[in-house]
C-alpha positions in Angstrom: -6.9 19.2 10.6 -6.1 15.5 9.9 -3.0 14.5 8.0 -4.0 14.0 4.4 -1.9 10.8 4.3 -3.8 9.1 7.1 -5.8 6.1 5.9 -9.2 5.2 7.2 -11.7 2.4 6.8 -13.0 4.2 3.7 -9.6 3.5 2.0 -10.1 -0.3 2.1 -10.2 -1.7 -1.4 -8.1 1.0 -3.0 -5.3 0.2 -5.4 -1.8 0.8 -4.2 0.7 2.0 -6.8 4.4 2.7 -6.7 5.9 6.0 -7.8 6.2 4.6 -11.3 2.4 4.0 -11.5 2.7 0.2 -11.3 0.0 -1.5 -9.2 1.7 -3.2 -6.3 -1.3 -4.2 -4.2 -4.7 -3.4 -2.7 -5.6 -2.2 0.8 -7.4 -5.0 2.5 -7.7 -3.6 6.0 -7.3 -0.4 8.0 -7.5 -1.2 11.7 -6.3 0.9 14.7 -4.3 3.1 12.4 -2.5 0.2 10.7 -3.0 -0.4 7.0 -2.5 -3.9 5.6 -1.9 -4.3 1.9 -2.3 -7.5 -0.1 0.4 -7.5 -2.8 -0.5 -7.9 -6.5 0.1 -11.6 -7.4 2.2 -10.5 -10.4 4.5 -8.3 -8.3 8.1 -9.1 -9.1 10.6 -9.9 -6.4 12.6 -6.8 -7.3 9.7 -4.5 -6.6 8.8 -6.4 -3.4 12.4 -5.9 -2.2 12.3 -2.1 -3.0 9.1 -1.9 -0.9 10.6 -3.9 1.9 8.0 -6.7 1.3 10.0 -9.9 1.6 8.9 -13.3 0.6 6.5 -14.2 -2.2 3.8 -16.1 -0.3 0.5 -15.1 -1.9 -1.2 -15.2 1.5 1.1 -12.6 3.0 -0.1 -9.1 3.7 2.2 -6.1 4.5 1.9 -3.2 6.8 1.9 0.2 5.1 3.2 3.1 7.1 1.4 6.2 5.8 3.7 8.7 7.3 6.8 7.6 5.5 5.6 5.7 2.4 2.6 7.4 1.0 2.9 10.3 -1.4 -0.8 10.9 -2.2 -4.2 9.5 -1.6 -7.0 10.0 -4.2 -10.5 8.7 -4.4 -9.5 5.4 -6.0 -5.8 4.9 -5.4 -2.8 5.3 -3.0 0.4 6.4 -4.6 3.7 5.6 -2.8 6.7 7.8 -2.8 10.1 6.8 -4.1 
């Protein structure tokens, strides 16, 4: 049975929310088991820092490690753990 926290191509486009239900980005690519998230342009530096997403370049994408960062995956969103 597959890990229910493993992302696939079908998860591209899903909203990524932190544990407090704030939208932090969107999955733009799942390739070879690696998930890339484009941060929400309104994401504060404080939240970026908590997520380990440095810098504020709007062209940056960030890797999301499903095994240690994802709490739940639903049909339309990915919820991160604390």
